[in-house]
C-alpha positions as CSV (number, residue, x, y, z in Angstrom):
1,X,-8.1,-24.2,-26.9
2,X,-4.6,-25.1,-29.1
3,X,-5.6,-27.6,-31.2
4,X,-2.3,-29.0,-32.2
5,X,-1.7,-32.1,-30.2
6,X,-0.2,-35.5,-30.4
7,X,0.3,-38.6,-28.7
8,X,3.5,-40.2,-28.5
9,X,5.4,-42.1,-26.0
10,X,7.0,-45.1,-25.9
11,X,8.8,-47.2,-23.2
12,X,11.8,-45.7,-21.7
13,X,15.2,-46.6,-20.4
14,X,17.2,-43.4,-21.5
15,X,19.7,-42.2,-18.9
16,X,17.6,-38.9,-17.2
17,X,19.4,-35.6,-18.0
18,X,20.0,-33.7,-14.9
19,X,20.3,-30.3,-15.0
20,X,22.3,-28.0,-12.4
21,X,18.8,-26.4,-11.3
22,X,17.2,-29.9,-11.1
23,X,20.1,-30.9,-9.0
24,X,20.0,-28.1,-6.9
25,X,16.2,-28.7,-6.4
26,X,17.0,-32.6,-5.8
27,X,19.7,-31.7,-2.8
28,X,16.8,-29.1,-1.2
29,X,14.5,-32.2,-1.3
30,X,17.1,-34.1,0.8
31,X,17.3,-31.2,3.4
32,X,13.4,-30.4,3.0
33,X,11.6,-33.6,2.3
34,X,8.0,-32.3,2.1
35,X,8.9,-29.7,-0.3
36,X,7.8,-30.2,-4.0
37,X,11.0,-29.2,-6.2
38,X,8.9,-29.1,-9.6
39,X,9.0,-25.0,-10.7
40,X,6.0,-23.5,-12.3
41,X,6.7,-20.2,-14.2
42,X,5.1,-17.3,-12.9
43,X,1.4,-16.5,-13.5
44,X,2.5,-14.0,-16.2
45,X,5.1,-16.5,-17.8
46,X,4.4,-19.0,-20.7
47,X,6.2,-22.4,-19.8
48,X,9.0,-23.1,-21.5
49,X,8.8,-25.7,-24.2
50,X,11.3,-28.3,-23.3
51,X,13.6,-29.9,-26.0
52,X,11.8,-32.2,-28.0
53,X,9.0,-30.4,-28.3
54,X,9.3,-29.3,-31.8
55,X,8.5,-33.4,-32.7
56,X,5.0,-33.2,-32.0
57,X,2.9,-34.5,-34.7
58,X,-0.2,-32.1,-35.2
59,X,-3.6,-34.0,-36.3
60,X,-6.2,-33.1,-38.6
61,X,-9.3,-32.4,-36.9
62,X,-12.9,-33.0,-38.3
63,X,-15.9,-31.0,-36.4
64,X,-18.3,-34.0,-35.5
65,X,-21.0,-32.1,-33.6
66,X,-21.8,-29.2,-30.9
67,X,-21.8,-30.9,-27.5
68,X,-24.0,-29.6,-24.2
69,X,-22.0,-29.8,-20.9
70,X,-24.3,-31.1,-18.5
71,X,-24.3,-29.5,-15.2
72,X,-23.6,-31.9,-12.3
73,X,-22.8,-31.6,-8.4
74,X,-19.5,-31.2,-7.4
75,X,-19.5,-34.3,-5.6
76,X,-21.3,-36.6,-8.6
77,X,-20.0,-40.0,-8.8
78,X,-21.1,-41.9,-11.9
79,X,-20.2,-45.5,-11.3
80,X,-21.3,-47.6,-14.6
81,X,-22.6,-51.2,-14.0
82,X,-21.4,-53.8,-16.4
83,X,-24.7,-55.7,-18.1
84,X,-24.6,-58.4,-20.1
85,X,-23.8,-57.3,-23.5
86,X,-25.9,-57.6,-27.0
87,X,-23.6,-58.0,-29.9
88,X,-26.3,-57.9,-32.1
89,X,-27.4,-54.4,-30.8
90,X,-24.3,-53.2,-30.5
91,X,-23.1,-53.7,-34.4
92,X,-26.4,-52.5,-35.5
93,X,-26.2,-49.0,-33.0
94,X,-22.7,-48.2,-34.5
95,X,-21.7,-44.9,-36.3
96,X,-20.8,-45.2,-39.8
97,X,-18.1,-42.6,-39.8
98,X,-17.2,-43.8,-36.1
99,X,-16.5,-46.8,-37.7
100,X,-14.1,-45.4,-40.9
101,X,-12.4,-44.2,-38.1
102,X,-11.7,-45.9,-35.5
103,X,-9.6,-48.8,-37.3
104,X,-6.9,-47.4,-37.7
105,X,-6.7,-48.1,-41.7
106,X,-4.5,-46.5,-44.3
107,X,-1.6,-45.9,-41.6
108,X,-3.7,-43.3,-39.6
109,X,-5.5,-43.6,-36.6
110,X,-7.8,-41.3,-34.9
111,X,-9.3,-40.0,-31.2
112,X,-12.4,-38.6,-30.0
113,X,-11.5,-34.8,-28.8
114,X,-13.8,-33.0,-27.1
115,X,-13.1,-28.7,-26.7
116,X,-14.7,-27.8,-23.8
117,X,-14.2,-24.6,-24.4
118,X,-15.8,-24.1,-27.5
119,X,-18.6,-27.2,-26.6
120,X,-17.4,-29.2,-29.5
121,X,-16.5,-32.6,-30.5
122,X,-14.3,-33.6,-33.3
123,X,-12.4,-36.4,-34.9
124,X,-8.7,-36.1,-34.2
125,X,-6.8,-38.2,-37.2
126,X,-3.0,-38.4,-36.8
127,X,-0.3,-39.9,-39.0
128,X,1.1,-43.1,-37.5
129,X,4.3,-43.4,-38.9
130,X,4.7,-39.8,-38.2
131,X,3.9,-40.6,-34.4
132,X,5.8,-43.5,-34.1
133,X,9.0,-41.8,-35.8
134,X,8.5,-38.8,-33.5
135,X,8.2,-41.3,-30.6
136,X,12.0,-43.1,-31.0
137,X,13.2,-39.6,-30.6
138,X,10.7,-38.2,-27.6
139,X,12.0,-41.2,-25.4
140,X,15.6,-41.0,-25.7
141,X,14.8,-37.1,-24.7
142,X,13.1,-38.6,-21.4
143,X,9.4,-38.1,-22.6
144,X,8.1,-41.5,-21.1
145,X,9.8,-40.9,-17.9
146,X,8.3,-39.4,-14.2
147,X,9.3,-35.4,-13.7
148,X,12.9,-35.7,-12.1
149,X,13.1,-35.2,-8.5
150,X,14.3,-37.1,-4.7
151,X,11.3,-39.9,-4.4
152,X,10.1,-40.4,-1.0
153,X,10.4,-43.5,1.1
154,X,7.4,-45.5,1.1
155,X,8.4,-48.5,3.5
156,X,6.5,-47.4,6.1
157,X,3.7,-47.7,4.0
158,X,3.6,-51.2,2.7
159,X,1.0,-53.6,3.4
160,X,1.8,-57.5,3.2
161,X,-1.5,-58.8,1.7
162,X,-4.6,-56.9,-0.5
163,X,-8.3,-57.3,-0.7
164,X,-7.7,-60.2,-3.6
165,X,-7.5,-62.4,-0.9
166,X,-10.7,-61.1,0.6
167,X,-8.8,-58.6,2.5
168,X,-9.0,-54.8,1.6
169,X,-5.7,-53.4,2.8
170,X,-5.8,-50.1,1.7
171,X,-4.2,-47.4,3.6
172,X,-5.9,-43.5,3.8
173,X,-2.9,-41.1,2.8
174,X,-4.9,-38.3,4.9
175,X,-1.8,-38.3,7.4
176,X,0.6,-38.4,4.8
177,X,2.6,-35.5,3.5
178,X,0.6,-33.3,1.0
179,X,4.1,-33.0,-1.1
180,X,5.1,-36.7,-1.5
181,X,7.1,-37.0,-4.6
182,X,4.5,-39.8,-5.9
183,X,0.9,-39.1,-4.2
184,X,1.3,-35.6,-5.1
185,X,1.1,-36.7,-9.0
186,X,-2.2,-38.5,-8.8
187,X,-5.6,-36.5,-7.6
188,X,-9.2,-36.4,-8.2
189,X,-11.0,-35.9,-11.2
190,X,-14.8,-34.2,-11.5
191,X,-16.6,-35.4,-8.1
192,X,-16.2,-39.1,-7.9
193,X,-13.0,-40.1,-10.2
194,X,-9.2,-40.3,-10.0
195,X,-6.1,-39.3,-12.5
196,X,-2.6,-39.2,-12.6
197,X,-0.4,-36.6,-14.2
198,X,1.8,-37.9,-17.3
199,X,2.5,-34.3,-18.0
200,X,2.6,-30.9,-16.8
201,X,-0.7,-30.6,-18.6
202,X,-2.0,-34.1,-19.0
203,X,-4.6,-36.2,-16.9
204,X,-4.7,-40.2,-17.8
205,X,-8.6,-41.0,-15.9
206,X,-10.9,-43.2,-17.3
207,X,-13.3,-42.1,-20.0
208,X,-16.7,-43.0,-18.3
209,X,-15.9,-40.3,-16.1
210,X,-16.3,-37.4,-18.2
211,X,-19.6,-38.6,-18.7
212,X,-22.7,-38.4,-16.9
213,X,-25.2,-41.3,-16.3
214,X,-26.9,-40.9,-19.0
215,X,-24.1,-40.8,-21.5
216,X,-24.1,-36.9,-21.5
217,X,-20.6,-34.7,-21.4
218,X,-19.9,-33.9,-17.5
219,X,-19.4,-30.0,-17.1
220,X,-17.3,-31.0,-13.8
221,X,-13.8,-32.0,-15.5
222,X,-11.4,-30.4,-13.1
223,X,-8.5,-32.1,-11.5
224,X,-7.4,-31.6,-7.9
225,X,-3.9,-33.1,-7.2
226,X,-3.4,-34.4,-4.1
227,X,-6.8,-33.8,-2.9
228,X,-7.1,-34.7,1.0
229,X,-10.6,-34.0,2.2
230,X,-11.0,-29.6,2.2
231,X,-7.3,-29.0,1.5
232,X,-6.2,-28.2,-1.8
233,X,-2.2,-28.4,-1.8
234,X,-2.3,-27.7,-5.7
235,X,-5.7,-25.9,-6.3
236,X,-8.5,-26.8,-9.0
237,X,-7.4,-27.0,-12.0
238,X,-10.2,-26.9,-14.7
239,X,-9.4,-28.8,-18.0
240,X,-9.8,-27.3,-21.8
241,X,-10.6,-30.5,-23.2
242,X,-10.5,-34.4,-23.5
243,X,-9.2,-37.2,-25.7
244,X,-10.6,-40.3,-25.8
245,X,-10.7,-43.8,-28.0
246,X,-13.2,-43.7,-31.0
247,X,-14.3,-47.3,-29.8
248,X,-15.3,-46.3,-26.3
249,X,-18.1,-44.1,-27.7
250,X,-18.5,-46.2,-31.0
251,X,-19.0,-49.3,-28.7
252,X,-21.6,-47.3,-27.0
253,X,-19.7,-47.6,-23.6
254,X,-20.9,-44.2,-22.8
255,X,-24.6,-45.4,-22.2
256,X,-24.4,-49.0,-21.8
257,X,-21.4,-50.3,-19.9
258,X,-20.6,-53.8,-20.6
259,X,-17.3,-55.9,-20.1
260,X,-15.7,-55.5,-23.3
261,X,-15.8,-51.5,-22.7
262,X,-13.4,-52.0,-19.7
263,X,-10.3,-52.4,-22.2
264,X,-10.9,-49.1,-24.0
265,X,-12.0,-47.2,-21.1
266,X,-9.4,-44.3,-21.0
267,X,-9.8,-40.7,-21.3
268,X,-6.6,-37.9,-21.4
269,X,-7.9,-34.5,-19.5
270,X,-5.5,-31.5,-21.5
271,X,-4.9,-28.7,-18.8
272,X,-4.5,-25.2,-19.6
273,X,-1.6,-23.6,-19.9
274,X,0.5,-22.9,-17.3
275,X,-1.9,-24.7,-15.0
276,X,0.3,-24.5,-11.5
277,X,0.5,-20.5,-11.6
278,X,-2.0,-20.4,-8.4
279,X,-0.8,-23.5,-6.4
280,X,0.3,-22.7,-3.5
281,X,2.8,-25.5,-3.6
282,X,4.0,-25.1,-7.2
283,X,3.5,-27.8,-10.1
284,X,2.9,-31.5,-8.6
285,X,5.2,-33.2,-11.3
286,X,4.2,-36.2,-13.2
287,X,4.5,-39.8,-13.2
288,X,6.2,-41.6,-16.4
289,X,4.5,-44.1,-19.1
290,X,5.7,-47.6,-19.7
291,X,5.0,-50.4,-21.8
292,X,6.5,-53.7,-22.6
293,X,5.3,-57.2,-23.9
294,X,2.6,-59.4,-21.9
295,X,5.5,-61.5,-20.3
296,X,7.3,-58.5,-19.2
297,X,4.4,-56.9,-17.3
298,X,3.5,-60.1,-15.9
299,X,6.7,-59.8,-14.0
300,X,6.3,-56.0,-12.4
301,X,4.9,-55.1,-9.0
302,X,1.6,-52.5,-9.0
303,X,0.5,-50.1,-6.7
304,X,-2.5,-47.8,-7.0
305,X,-3.7,-44.7,-5.5
306,X,-7.6,-43.8,-5.8
307,X,-10.3,-41.4,-4.5
308,X,-13.1,-43.8,-3.1
309,X,-16.6,-43.5,-2.5
310,X,-17.6,-43.5,1.0
311,X,-20.8,-44.7,0.3
312,X,-19.9,-47.4,-2.3
313,X,-20.9,-50.7,-0.6
314,X,-16.9,-51.7,-1.0
315,X,-15.4,-48.5,0.0
316,X,-12.9,-48.8,2.9
317,X,-13.7,-48.9,6.6
318,X,-13.4,-46.3,7.7
319,X,-13.9,-43.9,5.1
320,X,-13.1,-40.7,4.8
321,X,-14.4,-38.4,1.9
322,X,-12.3,-36.8,-0.8
323,X,-9.2,-38.4,0.8
324,X,-6.9,-40.8,-1.2
325,X,-6.6,-44.4,-0.2
326,X,-4.1,-46.5,-1.5
327,X,-2.6,-50.5,-2.0
328,X,0.8,-49.8,-2.2
329,X,1.8,-53.7,-3.0
330,X,-1.4,-55.1,-4.6
331,X,-1.7,-58.5,-2.9
332,X,1.9,-59.1,-4.5
333,X,-0.3,-60.4,-7.5
334,X,1.5,-60.9,-10.7
335,X,-0.4,-58.2,-13.4
336,X,-2.2,-60.3,-15.9
337,X,-3.4,-58.9,-19.5
338,X,-6.3,-60.0,-21.8
339,X,-8.9,-58.9,-24.3
340,X,-7.5,-58.1,-27.4
341,X,-9.0,-55.9,-30.0
342,X,-8.2,-54.9,-33.5
343,X,-8.5,-51.2,-33.4
344,X,-6.4,-48.7,-32.4
345,X,-4.3,-48.5,-29.9
346,X,-4.4,-52.3,-29.4
347,X,-4.1,-53.2,-33.1
348,X,-4.6,-56.9,-31.9
349,X,-2.4,-56.6,-28.4
350,X,-4.2,-57.6,-25.1
351,X,-5.8,-54.8,-23.5
352,X,-7.1,-55.5,-20.3
353,X,-4.8,-55.4,-17.4
354,X,-6.5,-57.2,-14.5
355,X,-4.8,-56.9,-11.1
356,X,-4.9,-57.5,-7.1
357,X,-5.1,-54.0,-6.0
358,X,-7.7,-53.2,-3.7
359,X,-10.1,-50.4,-5.4
360,X,-13.8,-49.5,-5.1
361,X,-16.3,-47.0,-6.7
362,X,-14.3,-43.5,-7.1
363,X,-11.1,-45.7,-7.8
364,X,-12.0,-45.1,-11.6
365,X,-9.1,-43.7,-13.9
366,X,-6.7,-44.3,-11.1
367,X,-3.5,-45.4,-12.0
368,X,-1.7,-48.9,-11.9
369,X,1.6,-47.8,-11.4
370,X,4.9,-49.6,-11.4
371,X,8.9,-48.8,-10.4
372,X,9.7,-52.0,-11.8
373,X,10.5,-50.9,-15.2
374,X,13.5,-48.3,-14.5
375,X,15.1,-45.7,-12.0
376,X,13.2,-43.0,-14.2
377,X,9.7,-43.7,-12.6
378,X,7.3,-44.3,-11.5
379,X,5.6,-45.4,-14.0
380,X,2.1,-45.5,-15.4
381,X,1.7,-49.0,-16.9
382,X,-2.4,-48.8,-16.9
383,X,-5.8,-47.6,-15.4
384,X,-8.1,-49.3,-13.0
385,X,-11.7,-49.0,-13.9
386,X,-13.9,-52.1,-12.4
387,X,-13.7,-53.9,-9.3
388,X,-14.1,-57.6,-9.6
389,X,-16.1,-58.0,-6.3
390,X,-19.0,-55.5,-7.7
391,X,-20.1,-58.9,-10.0
392,X,-18.7,-61.9,-7.9
393,X,-17.5,-62.4,-4.1
394,X,-14.0,-62.2,-3.3
395,X,-12.8,-65.2,-1.5
396,X,-9.1,-65.9,-0.3
397,X,-8.0,-67.9,-3.1
398,X,-9.6,-64.7,-5.3
399,X,-6.0,-63.2,-7.3
400,X,-7.5,-60.5,-9.4
401,X,-10.3,-58.1,-7.7
402,X,-9.8,-55.2,-10.0
403,X,-9.1,-54.2,-13.9
404,X,-8.7,-51.7,-16.0
405,X,-6.7,-50.7,-19.3
406,X,-3.3,-52.0,-20.5
407,X,-0.7,-49.0,-21.7
408,X,-0.1,-50.8,-25.2
409,X,2.9,-49.7,-27.7
410,X,1.0,-46.9,-29.7
411,X,-1.2,-45.8,-26.6
412,X,2.3,-44.9,-25.2
413,X,3.6,-43.2,-28.2
414,X,0.6,-41.2,-28.4
415,X,0.7,-40.1,-24.8
416,X,4.2,-39.1,-24.9
417,X,3.8,-37.0,-27.8
418,X,1.1,-35.3,-26.3
419,X,3.6,-34.1,-23.8
420,X,5.4,-33.3,-26.1
421,X,2.9,-31.0,-27.6
422,X,1.6,-29.9,-24.0
423,X,4.7,-28.8,-21.8
């Protein structure tokens, strides 16, 4: 795998430049609403780097250890249970090397990088100032925006209230077009999680989704965009690597999941070059990434799509395995942020995003997305990793039924520069 990866993305209000070819594609989508417009190179062609890709910042890699990828069944579902936290035990078990890197000192920040092809684990360290500077340019080039194309109408799919008011109003997407402009950018990760494309080769999911129940790296690190039961409209793509925050590993969240793990429970799968060459429907495209301050986030409308495990006690009823379900209004509840963390990528900002989105086991890693930030979305503003109804009863006055990470400014910058690195 190529190791010159960077992570940069920031909130974007830049106007999208629409090329002639993209305009023709958009017009075609108006005539053929089910068509997927995002073109993909032929199998023997390398994708062309877009303007701005040269701005990416490369990390310094420090080898940490070889890893074992533990085989798991194709339909393996690991859904962690939050346990009571023992702060003293956590402090005693922290790794000195990881502690040195996780704080983001001296203007640098680091992430864990897992190379699946080499079965190796690295610490990837970036120049924070360089990433931030690149982000200012990348945002003006549209690197925080969703891939261009006509957006399919959602009005007929909207439901009025959600499970956060003791009613599960998730809807099955089984009978919705397999090339729906938004839903095709979301898919199943491994056999029991969800992820969303935010670049042609980049999938945001949950960190716990790349581990098995014993804290080992899972050998099942595939992504199936818009999987619909046995239908795979964009095929199966095996990722070549993943990045995730050092704090998730150093806090022992891969083996003992506590409430404090939620705010750092994210991972990014890196897909191989030209991942959609064998797709019968071309490239699915990707969502944008957006960050804003606490007060602004609280004004945004939210939606979530995920792949619920039908054996879970909180799965929708009826439930069809390997089919996406969406809560497209999240009960109309304003999102709320909490749980600051001094380490990268939060640097003291609130890292947990709570919503009224209806979720259950299998939704983990699925995007919390919004069209509120601007016309060049939809934009990922967080993910979901936990359903509050697992630990307490959701009642008619319950507002926040699920929680996950909040896209912070520095994480947004990191994600955008990754997009510049992996066109």
